[in-house]
N, C-alpha and C positions, 0 to 999 in steps of 0.2 A: 442461624436455622433463620427463613424467613416467618412473617407472620401473616401470610396468606391462605392458612390452611384451609379447607371446608370444614370447622368443627364441626356442625351437625351432622358429618357424616360419620363420626365414632361414634355418635346416637343411633342412627339409623342403620349403620351398616352390620351392628350385632358386635361390636368391638366388644362392649362392657358384658358382653356374655358369652362370650364364644370358645376363645383361646385355650379356656381350661377351669373344671369346675372345681374353685377354689370357692371358700365361703369366710362372712365374717361378720363378728359387730359393729357394722359400720358407722362413720359418723360423716360430715358432709366435707371434714376436715381434712389438708394431704397428710397421709400417714408420718410418725412421725419418725427419725431416724433409728430410733433405739428400742423401735416397736416391732419384737418381734414376730411376725405371722404366723399362723398355725392353720393347719388346714380345720381344726375345727373353729378356728376365724373365722374362715372363709364362705360357704356356700350362701349363707346370709346375704350379701352383699350384692349377689347375681338375683336373688329372688327381690332386693329394693331395686335393684336397677330394672328388672325386668317382667316385675309381677308376680303374686300367687299365682302357681296353675297347680294344682295336689293332683300326683299320679306322673306328672312330667319331669323328664329331666330340668336340671337346673341351668343347662348351658345345651344349646342343640334340642332345644323340646321337638320343633318338628320335624321329621325326619320320612323317609324312606328306606324299607329294609330293602336287601336283596342277596341272592345266592348265585355262587359261581364255581369254579374251575382253577384253583391252582397249579400251575406247567412250570417246574424250576427250568432255571438254566445255569450250566453246571460256568461255573469260573473259580481262576486258581483262587481268591481269598477265600470262597465260601463252601468250598468242594467238598469236604465230611460233614455239613453241616447235615443235621436230620432235615432238615425243614428243605434244604435242596438236594437230598438226595433221598427223599420215600419217596419220588414217583410223583404221579396226581393226587390233589389233595383236595377236601373239599374245604369251602369258605363263607363264611355268614360275614355281611356287607350292611352298614348302614351309612346312608348319607344322609344329609342333614345343610338344615338353615341356622348360623348364629343369629343366640338369642335365648332369651328363656319362655318368650312367646309363641305358642304350639298354633298360632293363627298368624305368624310374620310374613309380611309380602314376599313374593320372592321376585319381584320385580324391580328391586332395588339395588346396589350392588351391594359389596361388603362380603362377608365371611360365608363361606362353604365347608362343609366339614367331612370327613370317613372316617369310617371307625371298622376295622376289618380285622376278622379272628379265622387264619388259618389252622384246621384242626391236623395233627400226628395222631401216626398209627398208631401210638399211644397211649394216646387220647389226650395232651398236650396240646396247648395252643399256642400259637404265635401272633401276639397281635400288633397291629399298625394304624394309628391311631394322628390323622392330621387334619390341618386345615388349607384353605388356598393361600394363605398368608406364606410368605417365605421367612418373613420373620416375626418373633414375638414382642410385646408390647412391655419389655425390661426384660433385666438380666437377671431378677431373681426375686419370689415373692412379695415382701417387702416395697418393691417399686414397682410393681404389677397393681398391689392393692393401692397405693399410694396414686397410680394414675386413677384406678377404677372410681376412689373417694370422689375425685373430682368433678367425675361425672353426674354423683348425685344432687336431686334440686335442694336449692336455698331457701330462703324464705318466701321469696319471688315463685317457688315450685317451678324454678329452672335452673340447669344449673349454671354457674358461672364461668363461662366460658373466656376471661380472664383468665379466673381462675386455672382454668386448664392447661390454657397455653405457657403460663409461667413457670408449671410442675414440665410442661414437655420440656420449655427450654432448659429448665433444670436437671434436666434427668436423661443426658447423650441417648442411652439405650432404650427409651423410648419412639425417637424421632424416626427411626428408618420406617416401623411400623405405621407413626402416622401420619407418613409421604405415603406410604402403599395406600393406606385409606382415603388419602385424599384423589388417588388416579385411579384407585378401583373402580371398575365396571360391574356390571350385570352378566354373569357366566349365563351363558346359552343354556346349558343344561347340565346334569352332575358328570355327563358321559363323557364332556369336552371339559373338563377342569380337571386342574395339575393338584396335589395334596402331598402337603410338605410336613416330613416328621420335625424338623426344629432343633433336635434334641441328638446329643451325642448316644451311639452306644458301640460297643465291641463286640469281636468274635473270637473265639481263642480256639483255633484247632489241635487236633489229637497231636499233629507233630511241633508243637510249643508257638505257630505265629500267633500274634494278636494284630487283631487289623480293627484300627481306629475307624468307624464311618457315622456318615446323615443318611436318612433314605430319603426317596420320594418317589411317587406314584404320579406317570404320566398317562393320559389319554391316548389308545393307537386311535382313532378319530379325532386329536387334535384338537388344541387348546382356542376354545369362541366363546367370543362374550357379544354383548349387544350395546351398540350406540345408546347414548340417553332417549333418544327420541324411536328407536327399536324398543326397548324397555318400557317405554310408557305406553307403547300401545300392545305391551301383552297383557293378560289377566294376572292377578295379584298371585296367584295359583295356577303355576303349569309345568312346572318342572317333573311332576310326575307322569303327564302325558306324556312329553317329549322324550323324555326318557321310555317310555312305552314302545312310543313309535320307529325310535333307535332301536331299537331289541327285534322290534318287528320286523326291519327293512335289512338291517346290517348286521355283523358282529359288534359288540361291544366288548370291549376288553382295557386290560391297563396294565402298563410295566412297571414293576417295583425295580427301582437304581439305588445304584447304595454310590456316593460317593465317599471317594476314600482320603480319608484326611493324613493330613502329615503333624509335625511334631509341634509346629506352630497355631495350629489350627486350635479353636477354643472349643473344650470340651465340654466346659461347664455353662456358657451363655449364650441361650437360643434367639436374643436379639441382634447377634453376628451371626451374617453370614460364611462360611467358606468361598476362600476363591474359587470361579466359576473352572480355572483350569483343572482342578483336581482331577485325577481319573476316578472314570463311573464305570459301572459294572451290572450286569441286568441278574436280579432275584432270580427273577422270576416274570411270567405273563400271567394276569386273572381274568378270566370269561366269564362272565356275567351268563348264568340261565334263565333265571326269574325276577323280578321286583314285584313286591306288594307283600299285604299278610302284615302279622303282628311276630315273626317268628327271631324278631332281633330286639323286641320291645324292653325286654329284660335279662338284655346281655350287657355285661360293664367291660367296654372296650379302653381295659386297663393297658394303657402302652408297657407298662412294665411286667406282663404276662409274657413271656417268650421261652421259645423250645432252648433245648438243650444247647449250652457251647453261648449264647448269648449272652449279656449284661451290662445295666443301663451303667451310661456314668454320674458324675457326683453332679452333675448340675440339679440345683435346687428345684427349679421348677419341676423339672419330670419327677423328682424325689416326692416333691409336693401331690404329686397327680395320684398316689393311690390310696392316701389315705382321705382324699379329696372324693375321688371317685365313691368310695364305701361309703362314704357321708351321704352324697348324692344320692347311691343306687338305694341305702335303707329306705332316703323318705318317698324315694319312687314306690317302693316297693310297698308301702305303709301309707300309702296315699296322702301324703302330704305336702 
């Protein structure tokens, strides 16, 4: 791995507090290999990295609520799922900026997120939570926490970049995310950004067929980013206005895609991408109807909340999300 990564991009892009709401009583040293990271260990490090902002999410603090409608797309893999056989369904969404600062700049490269809940006639929900990053920064909570620990300031008040680089070199599962951050550009709009679920899920059909899949959400208006000089001319907050203009002038929609996995594709490591040639099918299309308001402010977009027939994999990052989201949600509601 080359040494020419733009290390400052890790801090300014929001990677330190955007991929998952996990927390820990952190030290500035990389985590020891035998230290097990728990959800109760993990929201605090985001607060240390991003600052204390009571009443806001500990990651993806800055966001935009939206509503829409999900229209399913019939296909052979998910044809008898309640999600894809119940007709048009209402959707609650939250688009967001990576990081714990609710005043984060929007004209810098880095993480953008999407939380989505589709409400079923039964009253249940199916949740999709993803980022524009196609890989996760670590194969498990311990590796991810170890990486975040290298971003904490040392005695000089700044992160030790040599220490961070040494950790990346010693941990191959962090390297793909590091390279993505090096090349990332500023998204032109939430409506022109693709979002990746990263984790593996399963669907068990009534006929006994078990489908292994990963999902991604593709913007029907296409992916668009800004070059460095274009982004520098933009206001520090422009994404809400850009989205509002698009919604007024054209149809803003996204297609939820499922990549169908094979036996050799990793089920538990979100730092590994599946081969691009895997079959893809559409689960359905989400069309945005409104943006703004605080309707999604207190929604907990836990990706382990799914509709009947769907189950999570044993991915340790995915399993950690539920208790960690719950801790963050409780802190937010109690204005901590």
